[in-house]
C-alpha positions in Angstrom: 1.1 -7.4 2.5 0.0 -10.6 4.5 0.6 -8.9 7.7 -1.3 -5.9 7.5 -4.5 -8.1 6.5 -4.1 -9.9 10.1 -3.6 -5.8 11.5 -6.4 -4.6 10.0 -8.7 -7.5 11.0 -7.7 -7.1 14.7 -8.8 -3.6 14.1 -11.8 -4.5 12.3 -12.5 -6.6 15.4 -12.3 -4.3 18.1 -14.0 -1.7 16.0 -17.0 -4.2 16.0 -16.6 -4.5 19.4 -16.6 -0.6 20.6 -20.8 -0.4 19.8 -21.3 -3.5 21.7 -19.7 -2.1 24.4 -21.3 1.5 24.4 -24.6 -0.5 24.2 -24.1 -2.7 27.3 -23.1 0.5 29.1 -25.9 2.7 28.2 -28.1 -0.6 28.9 -26.5 -0.5 32.3 -27.3 2.9 33.0 -30.6 2.7 31.9 -31.7 -0.4 34.1 -29.9 1.2 37.3 -30.7 5.1 36.7 -32.9 6.2 39.8 -31.5 3.3 42.1 -29.3 2.7 44.7 -26.7 1.9 42.2 -27.2 5.5 40.5 -23.4 6.4 40.7 -22.5 3.3 38.9 -25.4 4.3 36.4 -23.8 7.9 36.2 -20.5 6.3 35.4 -21.7 4.0 32.8 -23.4 6.8 31.3 -20.4 8.5 30.9 -18.7 5.5 29.7 -21.1 5.2 26.8 -20.9 8.8 25.9 -17.3 8.4 26.1 -17.0 5.7 24.1 -19.4 6.4 21.3 -17.3 9.7 20.8 -14.1 8.0 20.4 -16.2 5.6 17.6 -17.1 8.6 15.6 -13.9 11.2 16.2 -10.8 8.7 17.6 -9.0 9.2 14.5 -8.0 12.9 15.2 -6.8 11.9 18.9 -5.0 8.7 17.9 -3.6 10.2 14.4 -1.8 13.7 16.6 -0.5 11.0 19.3 1.2 9.0 16.9 2.9 11.5 14.6 5.2 14.4 14.4 4.9 18.0 14.0 6.6 19.3 10.9 5.5 22.8 10.2 7.5 23.3 6.7 6.4 19.6 5.3 4.0 20.1 2.4 1.1 17.8 3.3 -0.5 15.1 0.8 -3.6 15.2 -0.5 -6.1 13.7 -2.9 -5.5 14.5 -6.7 -6.8 13.7 -10.2 -5.1 14.7 -14.0 -7.5 16.4 -16.2 -5.3 14.0 -18.6 -6.4 10.4 -18.3 -7.3 7.7 -20.3 -8.9 4.1 -19.5 -7.5 0.8 -21.3 -9.9 -2.3 -21.4 -8.4 -5.7 -20.9 -9.6 -9.1 -21.9 -10.2 -10.4 -18.7 -13.5 -7.8 -18.4 -11.1 -5.1 -16.2 -10.6 -1.7 -17.1 -7.4 0.0 -15.9 -7.2 3.8 -15.6 -4.1 5.9 -16.5 -3.2 9.4 -15.6 -0.6 11.3 -17.5 1.3 14.5 -15.6 4.6 16.6 -17.2 5.5 17.4 -21.0 4.8 14.8 -23.4 8.4 15.2 -24.6 10.4 14.2 -21.7 11.7 10.9 -20.5 9.0 9.1 -19.5 8.6 7.1 -16.3 5.3 4.8 -15.4 4.8 4.7 -11.9 3.1 0.9 -10.6 1.6 1.7 -7.0 1.4 -0.7 -3.7 -1.3 -2.9 -2.7 -4.0 -1.4 -0.9 -3.2 1.5 -2.6 -3.7 3.7 -5.6 -2.0 6.5 -7.9 -2.6 8.9 -5.2 0.0 7.5 -3.1 2.4 8.8 -5.4 1.7 12.6 -4.4 5.0 13.6 -3.3 6.5 11.9 -6.8 4.1 13.7 -8.8 4.7 17.0 -7.4 8.4 16.3 -7.5 9.2 15.0 -10.6 5.9 16.4 -13.1 8.0 19.7 -14.6 10.9 18.0 -15.9 9.5 14.4 -16.6 6.3 12.4 -18.3 4.7 10.7 -15.3 2.4 7.8 -16.7 0.6 6.4 -13.3 -1.8 3.6 -13.4 -4.0 2.2 -10.8 -4.0 -1.8 -10.5 -6.9 -3.4 -11.0 -10.2 -3.4 -8.4 -8.1 -0.3 -7.0 -8.5 3.2 -7.1 -10.7 4.0 -10.4 -9.6 0.5 -11.9 -12.1 -2.0 -12.0 -11.7 -5.9 -11.3 -11.4 -8.4 -14.0 -14.3 -11.1 -14.2 -12.6 -13.8 -13.9 -11.3 -12.8 -10.6 -7.6 -13.1 -11.4 -5.4 -11.1 -9.1 -2.1 -13.0 -9.9 1.2 -11.1 -10.5 1.1 -12.7 -14.2 -1.9 -10.3 -14.6 -0.6 -7.6 -13.2 2.6 -7.7 -15.3 0.3 -8.0 -18.3 -1.6 -5.0 -17.7 1.5 -3.0 -16.9 3.0 -4.4 -20.6 -0.4 -3.4 -22.1 0.0 0.5 -20.8 3.6 0.4 -22.0 2.1 -0.8 -25.8 -1.2 1.3 -25.1 1.0 4.8 -24.1 3.6 4.0 -26.9 6.4 5.5 -24.5 9.8 4.6 -25.9 12.7 3.6 -23.5 10.6 4.4 -20.1 11.9 4.2 -16.7 9.7 1.7 -14.3 9.0 2.6 -10.9 7.1 0.1 -8.3 6.7 0.3 -5.0 5.7 -2.9 -2.9 3.2 -5.0 -4.9 4.2 -2.4 -8.0 7.8 -3.6 -7.7 7.1 -7.2 -7.6 4.6 -6.3 -10.8 8.0 -4.9 -12.6 9.9 -7.9 -11.6 7.6 -10.4 -13.2 6.8 -8.3 -16.1 10.8 -8.5 -16.5 11.0 -11.9 -15.8 8.3 -13.1 -18.4 9.0 -11.1 -21.0 12.6 -11.2 -22.0 12.2 -9.4 -24.9 11.1 -6.2 -23.2 13.9 -5.8 -21.2 15.8 -4.0 -24.0 13.2 -1.3 -24.2 13.3 -0.4 -20.5 15.7 2.5 -19.7 15.6 1.7 -15.7 14.1 0.5 -13.2 13.2 1.7 -9.4 12.3 -1.0 -7.0 11.1 0.4 -3.6 10.1 -1.5 -0.6 9.5 -4.6 -2.6 11.0 -8.3 -2.9 11.6 -11.0 -5.3 9.6 -13.9 -3.6 6.7 -14.5 -1.6 6.2 -11.7 0.9 5.6 -13.7 3.7 9.4 -15.0 3.7 10.8 -11.4 3.9 8.6 -9.3 6.3 10.6 -8.4 9.3 8.1 -9.5 11.9 7.5 -13.1 12.5 8.6 -14.3 9.0 9.2 -17.7 10.2 5.6 -18.0 12.1 3.9 -16.3 8.9 5.3 -18.7 6.7 4.4 -21.8 8.8 0.7 -20.5 8.9 0.4 -19.2 5.3 -1.9 -22.4 4.2 -3.5 -23.6 7.3 -4.5 -19.6 8.6 -3.7 -17.0 6.2 -5.4 -18.6 2.4 -8.3 -19.8 4.3 -8.4 -16.5 6.2 -8.1 -14.5 2.8 -11.3 -16.6 1.4 -12.8 -15.6 4.8 -12.4 -11.9 3.8 -13.7 -12.4 0.3 -17.2 -13.9 1.4 -17.9 -11.5 4.1 -16.0 -8.5 2.0 -19.4 -6.0 2.6 -19.1 -6.6 6.4 -15.3 -6.4 7.0 -15.4 -3.1 4.8 -17.8 -1.6 6.6 -16.3 -2.4 9.8 -13.1 -1.1 8.3 -14.6 2.2 7.9 -15.3 2.3 11.6 -11.5 1.4 12.2 -10.5 4.7 10.1 -13.3 6.8 12.2 -12.0 5.4 15.3 -8.4 5.5 14.7 -7.8 1.5 15.2 -6.3 1.4 11.3 -4.1 4.4 12.1 -2.4 2.5 14.7 -2.2 -0.5 12.7 -0.8 1.9 9.9 1.6 3.6 11.8 3.1 -0.1 13.6 3.6 -1.5 10.2 4.3 1.4 7.4 5.7 4.2 9.4 8.5 4.9 12.0 6.9 7.8 14.0 8.2 10.8 12.2 5.3 11.2 9.7 2.8 14.2 9.8 -0.6 13.2 11.2 -1.7 14.3 7.8 0.7 11.6 6.2 -0.5 9.1 8.1 -4.2 9.8 8.0 -3.8 9.7 4.1 -1.9 6.4 3.7 -4.7 5.1 6.2 -7.7 6.3 3.7 -5.8 4.9 0.9 -5.7 1.4 2.6 -9.5 1.8 3.7 -10.7 2.7 0.1 -9.4 -0.4 -0.6 -12.3 -3.5 -1.2 -11.4 -6.5 1.0 -12.0 -8.7 -1.1 -9.6 -7.3 -3.7 -6.8 -7.1 -1.0 -7.4 -10.6 -0.2 -7.3 -11.8 -3.7 -4.0 -9.9 -4.4 -2.2 -11.5 -1.2 -3.3 -14.9 -2.5 -2.1 -13.9 -5.6 1.5 -12.7 -3.7 1.7 -16.4 -2.3 2.3 -17.3 -5.5 4.9 -14.8 -6.6 9.0 -15.6 -7.1 11.4 -14.7 -9.6 14.6 -15.9 -7.7 16.0 -17.9 -10.4 15.3 -15.1 -13.3 17.1 -11.9 -11.1 20.5 -12.3 -12.4 18.8 -12.6 -16.2 17.5 -9.0 -15.7 20.3 -6.6 -17.3 18.5 -3.5 -16.7 20.1 -0.9 -14.9 18.3 -0.7 -11.5 17.8 1.3 -8.1 16.6 -1.0 -5.1 15.4 1.3 -2.7 15.1 0.0 0.9 14.4 1.3 4.4 16.1 0.4 7.7 12.8 0.1 9.8 10.5 -1.5 7.0 8.4 -4.2 8.8 6.5 -5.8 6.0 9.6 -6.1 3.8 13.0 -6.5 5.6 16.3 -4.9 4.1 17.8 -8.4 3.4 15.2 -8.6 0.7 16.6 -5.7 -0.9 19.9 -6.7 -0.7 19.6 -10.0 -2.1 17.9 -8.0 -5.5 21.3 -5.6 -5.4 23.5 -8.8 -5.0 21.4 -10.7 -8.0 20.5 -8.1 -10.2 23.6 -7.4 -12.3 23.3 -4.2 -12.6 21.7 -2.8 -9.4 22.5 -0.2 -7.3 21.3 0.1 -3.1 19.8 3.1 -1.4 18.7 2.7 2.3 16.2 5.1 3.7 16.6 5.8 7.2 15.0 6.4 9.3 12.1 5.0 6.9 9.6 2.3 6.8 7.5 0.5 4.1 5.6 4.1 3.3 9.1 6.0 2.7 7.8 7.3 -0.4 5.5 9.8 2.1 7.8 9.8 5.2 10.8 10.3 3.6 9.8 11.6 -0.2 12.7 14.3 -0.4 15.5 11.5 0.3 13.2 9.2 -1.8 12.6 11.7 -4.9 16.7 12.8 -4.6 18.0 9.4 -4.9 15.4 8.7 -7.8 16.5 11.5 -9.5 20.2 11.1 -9.0 19.8 7.1 -10.7 17.5 8.8 -13.5 19.9 11.3 -14.6 22.7 8.7 -14.6 20.8 6.6 -17.5 21.2 9.9 -19.8 
């Protein structure tokens, strides 16, 4: 999401500043030690040591301060299926696919959000894999999927990848579940391939939008729209050019906790556990900045406003009352203009409601899925 680019860039710049400040303090200690300014030198030394400790270990303090202790909450962790597949695409990319659950059950195809991977569906996998056939794909350049050689990260390309996964897996009457850009990918596919609509049993659109996400963010939407061309687009290209440096500073932000602060402020509401916050932040950190930026450039061109009334597929729209990246009115608009749509609001919930409010999300999704039988 565009706002995340700005937020993480601020975190990255601060992370670069920390070692510079630590070096300055160390130098001041070195210059003034054993002089009349010895007390000042000692303060500089203690400051340098404290800052270095924060640079390496700050995330442990930050995630504890910004999270809630929920002793009975199952904690997410990395996972991988021993049943997986790779789909080669004409543009040079390869799409990583993982399979869970019995092959003879209702298939659900999951499309994750940007700056994430299959791993973001941890709670959905554990909840649904016993009674459903789960098919999870990594979007190009993220997780274990590789980048296209033509550097095309448009929504049309991602929709084509989703269509290829549906055809490759040969599933019948699948349910498509997309989070954030995953929902945009599904809507783009249904808008561009009307003949496919009758083959889809149902759709779940979670924390997503129907148009350029700059227009539907909760915070600073008018400002973000105004600065899209003069600021955000050049900034994306700068991230692409400086991707290795930005990625290094991104890992520094993960270690010192700056990235956790931004993840908490923009995607959670404060009821998440420390592990959930760290898990989501780690997934974002694993995403190459160049891929993130190219995906955001693709989102700037996204719009299916006029196609919504023609998408006759049963749809569950999941919104969150405190989603700062996709405001609830975007979900309400889809609910009103998709002919067979239901609306569920996660409260309290943010953009990562599938982690923070996973039980509520999963129960609403299962109720919807059962209604399709």
